[in-house]
N, C-alpha and C positions, 0 to 999 in steps of 0.2 A: 393355049392362050397366054400371052405374055402379060405380066403385071408391071405396073409402073413402079420404079424405085422411089421410095419416099424416105426422106431423112427422118430420124427419130424425133428431131426437134424442128418445128417449123422455121423456115428461113426468114430472116428479117430483110426487108428491102434496104438498099444501101443508105438511104437517109436515116433509117432507124438504127443503124449500127453506130455505136459510140464507144470506141475502145477505151476511152478514159473512164467509162462507167462500169468497168469490169469489177465484179464483186470481190474477187480474190485480190486484185490490185488495190482496191479501196481499203481492204483489211490490212494489207501490207503497209500502205501509206499511213493509215491511222496508227498502227503500232510503231512505225518509224517516227512519226511526229510526237507520239507520247514519250518515246525514249529520249528524243531530242529535248522536249520540254522538261523532262525530269532533270536534265543537265543544263538547263537554262540556255539551250541552243549554242553552247560554248564548245567549239570544236576541240579545244585543248582538253576540256573535261571529258568529252565523249571519247577521245582518243585514249586518255589515261584509264578510263573505265574499261574500255575494250581490251587494252593491254593487261590490266589487272585480271579481267575474266579469263584471258588467254593463259596467263601465268598460273592461275588456280584451277585450270581445266584438267580433267583426267585424260583428255584426248592427246594422242601422241602424234608427232610429226614424223614422217619418214625421213631418214637421213640419206636415202638413196639419191644418186644423181640421175640425170636423164639416161634413158636407155641408149645403148650403142646402136648405130645405124646398121642395118642388115647388109 
């Protein structure tokens, strides 16, 4: 006897799907807006802060060029 395949989460009908209400995206948008507000929505200040963070980061960039074609 074959069983029906059921998704683990009930499907929403198309009118119920709202991609702009994704919980993860809302969290990202909230964090991004808070960061921008912290710098007065000034792109020059945001850029300077990001460059400062990059300069003080322990992360290393690879100095390698692109791979050669095979």
